[in-house]
C-alpha positions in Angstrom: 207.3 -4.9 116.7 207.7 -2.1 114.3 209.4 0.6 116.2 212.0 -1.6 117.2 213.5 -2.3 114.0 215.8 0.2 114.6 216.7 -0.8 118.3 220.7 -1.5 117.1 220.7 -4.9 118.3 219.9 -8.2 116.4 216.1 -9.0 116.8 216.5 -13.0 117.6 213.0 -14.6 118.6 214.3 -14.3 122.2 214.9 -10.8 122.6 211.5 -10.4 120.2 209.6 -12.6 123.2 211.1 -10.1 125.8 209.9 -7.1 124.2 206.5 -8.8 123.7 206.2 -9.6 127.0 207.2 -5.8 128.0 204.6 -4.3 125.3 202.0 -2.6 127.4 203.4 -4.4 130.7 202.2 -1.8 133.4 203.4 -4.5 136.3 207.1 -3.2 136.3 208.6 -6.8 136.4 212.1 -7.3 137.5 214.7 -9.5 135.5 213.7 -12.6 137.0 209.8 -12.4 136.3 210.8 -11.5 133.1 212.5 -14.3 132.5 210.0 -16.7 134.7 207.5 -15.7 131.8 209.3 -15.6 128.4 211.1 -18.8 129.7 208.3 -21.0 129.2 207.8 -20.1 125.6 211.9 -20.6 125.4 212.9 -22.9 128.1 216.7 -23.1 126.8 216.6 -19.6 126.9 219.4 -18.0 129.8 219.0 -15.3 132.4 221.7 -13.5 130.7 220.0 -13.4 127.7 217.0 -11.6 129.5 219.3 -9.6 131.8 221.3 -8.3 128.7 218.4 -7.7 126.4 216.8 -5.3 129.5 219.9 -3.5 129.9 220.3 -2.8 126.0 216.7 -1.4 125.8 217.6 1.4 129.2 220.7 1.8 127.5 218.6 2.8 124.5 216.1 4.6 125.6 213.4 2.0 125.5 213.0 0.7 128.8 213.5 2.8 132.8 215.3 1.0 135.2 213.7 1.6 138.4 215.5 0.8 141.8 212.5 1.7 144.1 212.5 -1.6 145.3 215.6 -2.4 147.6 215.4 -6.2 146.9 216.0 -5.8 142.9 215.8 -3.6 139.8 211.9 -3.3 138.2 211.9 -2.2 134.8 209.2 0.2 133.4 208.3 0.3 129.3 206.2 3.5 130.2 209.3 5.8 129.3 207.0 9.1 129.3 207.2 11.0 132.2 204.8 9.9 135.5 205.7 9.0 139.2 205.0 5.8 140.9 202.8 4.5 144.0 204.5 1.5 145.7 202.8 -1.1 148.2 205.0 -1.6 150.9 203.9 -5.0 151.8 203.8 -6.8 148.6 205.6 -4.2 146.4 203.3 -3.8 143.8 204.2 -1.1 141.7 201.5 1.4 139.6 201.8 4.7 137.9 200.6 7.9 138.7 200.8 9.8 135.1 199.9 13.1 137.1 202.1 16.2 136.3 203.0 17.7 139.8 204.6 21.2 139.7 206.7 21.3 142.6 208.7 24.7 143.1 212.1 24.3 144.8 213.6 27.3 146.0 216.6 28.7 144.8 218.6 28.7 148.1 218.0 24.8 148.7 218.9 24.0 145.4 222.4 23.9 145.5 223.1 25.4 142.3 221.2 22.7 140.2 219.3 23.3 137.2 216.4 21.3 138.0 215.5 19.3 134.5 212.6 17.0 135.8 211.5 14.9 138.5 210.0 11.4 139.8 207.9 11.1 142.9 207.5 7.7 144.8 204.0 7.5 147.0 204.3 4.7 149.7 201.3 2.7 150.9 199.3 -0.1 151.5 197.4 -1.8 148.4 193.6 -3.1 148.3 194.7 -6.7 148.4 197.3 -6.4 151.4 194.7 -4.0 152.9 192.1 -6.7 152.6 194.2 -9.5 154.0 195.4 -7.5 157.1 191.9 -7.2 158.0 191.5 -11.0 157.8 
């Protein structure tokens, strides 16, 4: 929690619970999932508190907001460059920590200066594949 001391907002017990839930979380949870888990410890906490905390963390660069799930925003505490593999059935998301060096020809860039990339791979996870087989 030491790294959050200078985050720029008051660290209430509810916000600390959100931070602790996100710490090393690789599940890319939605705000609803964070709320569901954190409200077990703080039953009177509002969804707005969770949502506002996630937005504040995103705005300060401590959290990535993923829009790769059309149904809901997902959050990723891993702010280092990486890519994602997404199950088309259950929407599970896993990190791909490999860099891919892609060259976009100048005539296709439309004058853009490329500063980074994010690649999304889609497939069916082992659990969903197993369910389909039975």
